[in-house]
Steps between C-alpha positions, in 0.01 A plus 500: 500500500615828364750596231810695614548684173758255354230239417594302809227403730523601872288389790381786717434461869133537569403843636416478869182696601402546855241720653350540848124455470418550869642514848336423831565426864379142556557506878658743739539517880695727724535420864640786724620311803669806644163691522335196647761496788463877550874579401599783278660423174778754582599288806617202294775428250351288212663224304315413193475165318332465155411162358375472142328206315351498151230304327378515140225329314347497151156662471222375271562771242773438259837664581375627843677406826447596865806555709482541875774635707476422879690728732537424880658789683597437860644779722652409841663715769874474462557499876276218616375352167138562598263552205406849397283442193417239244379581149383249248412597143394287208522729192377360175518617147356375172732499198457453131816329371580408144821391322671336787616139412327233712823391678561861611147585602529374857813712587347794302182493712687474834778751427394759255130532594568557881770743409242709301265535797747527779494880532120476576577245768769719655264795514222290674754379762620857555157644534368229727800512733472881518125486557565237768711755715849400381744670262410414153684179395654515156586134436819439296457397145448125469738299279239278340756318292686387819171413663414282196831326507469436881166333445631282224801390722256433793272286276796313356623424848155394620467274191849345559407438869179335406675267250750374748403176679431513873 
């Protein structure tokens, strides 16, 4: 509690502190199907689909959390839907987080933390697709808040379905 100058006590919100302690590629693969078939990348019109999933866990050290963003990027030929390339990337980061109330920690870890490291993920995807013989893919910014809400809705629907008698 702090005093506001008039002698009245005020409650201050705790100061949120977050820092990225480390970042790493946990797993990555790039499968260039076009090259395997002997087709030139310039002979196809790609359609791109990006799937994202997130995971977070507490580490043994106080106030430390590991957050892993999993990206699956699939490219298919627009004309015949044949696969062009497949890239999977599990990108992890270790965060030190303080001052976040317990009830807000889960959304904080799955929204704010991935948002902080997303530019690095975008760069890796761009570099790997370019090095794989395709134009560099700059994936669109991910709306981690919408992704979090979708996951909550999916879990609620699954729980409701599980509770209904067969």
